[in-house]
N, C-alpha and C positions, 0 to 999 in steps of 0.2 A: 364536219359531218362524217368524213372517212374515219377519223379517230374514234368517234362515238360508236360507229358500227363495229370497228375493230375491237373495242373494249367489250361490247356486248357479245361478240363471238368468242372472245377470250373467256368470259365468265361461263358461257354455255359449254365450251370445250372442257374447262376445268371440272364443271359439274358432271359432264359425260364420263370423264376419266374416273371420278369417284363412283359414279353409278355402275360402271362396268364391274366393279368389285362387289357391289351390293347384289348384282344379278349373277355373280359367280356361283355356278352349281356346286363347285367343290368346297365352297366356303373356306378358302385357304387361310383367310385372316381370322377365322373363328369368331369370337365375340367382338372383335374389332372391325367387323365388316362394315357396319353402318358408320363407323368413325371415319372411313376413307372419304366419304362425300363431304363430311364436315371439314376435314383437313383441306380438301381441294377447294371448297368455297372460301374458307378463311384465307388461304394463300392467295386466291384470286383477288379478294377484296383488298388485302394488304398491298399487293403489287400495284393494283390500279390506283389506290390512294397515294402510294409513294410516287407513281408516275405523274399524277395530277398535281400534287402539292410540292414536289421537288422543284427548286428554282431551275429554270432552263430557258433557252431561247426558242421562241416559236417562230418558225419561218413559214413561208408559203408552203402549203401541203403539197408534197411532191410524190407522185405515185411510184414508189420503189418497193412495193410489197413483195414482189418476186425475190429481189435481192435480200430483203429482210428475212424471208422464210429460208432461203438457202443458207444464210449465215447462221440463223437460229438452229437449223438442223445440224450443221457442222459443230456448233458450240455444244448442243445437247449430246451429240455423239461422243465428243471428247469428254464431257462431264460424266457420261455413263460409266466409264472406267473408274472414275473417282468414287461414284456412288456405290459401285459394286464392292470396292475395297473397304469403304466405310461401313457398309452394311455387314460385310463378312466379319469385320473387326468387332462390331457391336454384337452380332449374333454369337460369336465365339465367347465374348465376355459374359453375355447373359447366360449362355449354356454352362459356363464354368461356375457360376455362382447360384444358379437356381435349377430346379428340376420340375417338370420334364424339359423345360427350355423351349426353344423355337425349332420346329421341324423344318426340313429342307423345303417342303412345299410352301410353308409360310415365308421362309426366307426368300424364295423366288418371287412370291407375290409382292413382298415388300419392295424388292429391287425393281420389279416391273412398275409398281405404283409410283415410286419416287422418280424413276426414269421418265415416265409419262408426264408427271407434273413438271419436272425440270425441262423436258422438251417443249411443252406448251408454253411455259413461262419464258424460255429462251427465245422462241419464235416471236412471242408478243413483244418482248423488250427490244429485240433487234429491229423488228418491223416498225415499232413506234419511234425508235431512235432515227431510223432512216427517213421516216415521214417528216420528222421535226427538224432534221438537220440536212436535208437534201440539197440546200443551196450552198452549204459550206464544204461539202465533199463530193467527189465524183466517183460513183460506184460503177465499175466497168467489168463486164463479163465478155467473153469472146464475141466479137462482131456486134455487140449491143452496148451502148453507153447510155446510162440513165443520169441525166443532169438537166438543170433548168436552162433553157435557151435564152440568153440575154444578149442585148445589143452592146457592142463595144467590148474592149478587153477588160476594163476595170469599171466598177460602179462609181458613182459620184454621190457623196452625201451632201445634202442641202442644209445650210445653216439657217437659223431663224432670220437673220438680217437679210439674206438674199431673197427669202420669200416675201418679207415686208417690202423690200425694194421694188418688186413688181416687174422689173425689166426682163427677168428670166422667162416669163410667159411669152413675151414677144420674141425673144431669142429662139425659143423652142419652135415657134411658128415657122421659122426659116428652114427647119429641118437639118440644121448643122449639128445638132447633138444626137449622137448615136448610142452613147453609153446609157446604162440603166441609172435612173435617178432614184435615190433612196431618201425618204424623209423619216428620220428616227422618231420613235414614239415620244421621247422626251422633248423633242422640238415641237411636236404637235401639242404636248401639254403646256409648253411655254407660250405658244400662240393662244391657247385657250385662256391661260392666266391673264395675258395682256388684253384679250378681248373682253374679259370680265372685270377689268380694272375700273376703279372709280375715276381715274384720270382720263379725261376726254381724249388727249393726244395718244396715250398708250392704248386706249380702247380702239381708236380708229386704226392704229398701226396693226394691232392684233387682228382686227376684222379684215384688213386688206391682205395680211399674210394668209389668213384662212381662205379668202377668195382665190388667191393665187395658187394655194395648195390644191384646192378643189378643181381649178382650171387645169393644172398640170396632170392630176390623176385621171381626169376625164379626157385628156388629149390623146388621140389615137396615133399621133405622129411621134410620140416618145413613150418609153416604158418607164413610168413613174409610179411608185407604190409606197405605202407606209411600212416602215420596217420596225417590227416589234423587237426591241433589244432589252427585254426584262433582265436578263442575266447581267448585262453591262451596268444596269442601274444599281447593282448591289455590290459594287467594288469599292465603295467609299468615296467615289468622286461625286460631289454634289453640284459642281458647276457644269452648265450645259456645254461650255467650250471644252472642258476636260473630258467629259463623256464622249464628245464628238471626236476628239483626237484619239482616245482609246479605241473607239469603234472603227475609225479609219485604219489604225494600225492593225487591228485584228482582221479586218476584211480586205486589207491591202487596197483600200479605196482612196479616191481623191475627195477633197472637200471644196465645195463652191461657196464663197462667202463674199461679203463686202466689208467685213470687219478687219481692218489692218492689223491690230494687235493679235488676233487669232491667226492671221496669215503669217505673221512673223514667228509666232510660237510654233506653228505647224512646220515651218521650214527648219527650225532648230531641232524639232523632234523627228525629222525625216518624213513628214507627211506632205504629199504633193498637194499644193493649194491652187485653186483657180479663183483669182480675185476679179470679180466682175467689174469693179471700178478700173482696175489696171487694164482689163480687156477693152473697156470702152475708150480709155485713153489711147491705147495702141491703135485703135481703129479710126481715130480722127484723121482727116485728110492731111497729108504732108505738104508743106510748102517749102520751096527752095529759094535761096537768096536770088534776088533779081526778079522774082515773080510778082505780078501786080494783082492786088486783091481789093475788094470793096469792104470798108469798115465804117461804122458809125462811132464817132468820138463821143463818149458819154460823160467823161469826167477828166479833170486835169491830172497829170502825172506827178511824180515826185520832183523831177527837174522843172525849172521855171517854164521851159518851152514845150514840155511833153504833154501829150494827150493820151488817154487810155480808152480803148474800145474793146469789143468782144465780137468774135465770129458767131454765127448761128449755133455752132456746137459748143460754145462756151469758152473757147480758147481766147486768152487775153492777148491783146495787141497793143504794144507801146509805140506810139507814133511820135517821132521827133518832129519838132516844129508844128505839132498838131493842136496845141492849146487854143489857137485862134479859131479852130473849127468845131468848137463844142456844139453838140446837137446836130451836126451835119454829117451826112454820109459822103465820104471822100474816097478817092482812089489812091492807094499807097503802094510803095515798092518795098518788098521784104528785104531786109538787110541781114537778119540772123534769126534763127529759131533754136531754142534750147528746151530741154526736158527737165523739169523740176519735180520734186516730190509732190507738189500740189497740182501738177499737170504741165501742159505745154505752154510756153510763152514765146510770142513772136515780136521781134523788134522790126520797125519799119520807119520809113520817112515818106513825107508827102511827095507824090509823083512830081517830077520836075516840070514846071510850067502848068501844073494843074490848077484849075479854078472851079469851085463848086458851081453847080448849075444855077444860072441866074445871076452869078456874081461877075461883074465887069470892071468894077473899080478896084484896081490892085492897091491903091493907097488906103482904101477903107479896110482892106484885109490886113495890111501891115499895122494899121491902127488897132485893129482888134487884137492882133498878136501882142503889141506892146502893152495894151491895157490889161491883157491877161497876165 
């Protein structure tokens, strides 16, 4: 809306510049008086068309009009000297090859017209630039700083996989995330493609990702928004992961994902990665050797006497002498805990002297173990 009003004002100002010479009582431009408004309007249309059609990044509109006007005035003032030199050179050449040539009053009128056009155009271009790139730069004047207020030191880009995963919405509810969350436009398009897929599984994944995205953008406890990165889409990178890494490097942002290959590639390229799966693994409760825990033995292990169970958080527990307790919830003593690439693994043994509830015949237990 602000850019539309700005463009309309720009056209009106350019027309006003041309109209001032139409109303000039001295008719300094002679027969070219009416041409001034035509030149002004043509230049206005060309500049606006260039501004609209030129590839660029559209960021959240950031009200820095004052800064844009100040910079535009300074630029136009610097260019006025160049305009004067060029007009003087052109007038000297025309007067040398034709007669009667251009009078001093006409020369002054031409310089004034061009300076006004350049001034208005400079103010428009600088103001438009500031409005569209206010999130990437910090424009500071004495005692006043115009910049977007964001939470956290660095933004976090969200990958398609982390949106489909769904756990991020619950993490946000805890209030632990203070950084701004950015969902690139190409990630939104990938979710839309998945949601429109003919494959039922892909369609459900895409719809779940869209639901999580809508939940995050509507959540008041976190600053999450769609990031339009049109300029980054035109760099030759067609893969979403490549675009995500390029955008992270340009914005000095982190990437949150559940995709291990993307995490590995990001670390190689110097991009800071937040792997939600790794975070979930690190947050699992720690157990120490000698600690006693309850576990249900669900299947036999690789060794003849081993049984395997899982804690409520999914951690695998390998129980020595546990094969005879298949299907039973037993109390075990932790002997060791190791961290693997697939997650945490706990080794334990049946608590000394332990018998499952209701079991009184130790001989039958030994029989079960031997038959296993």
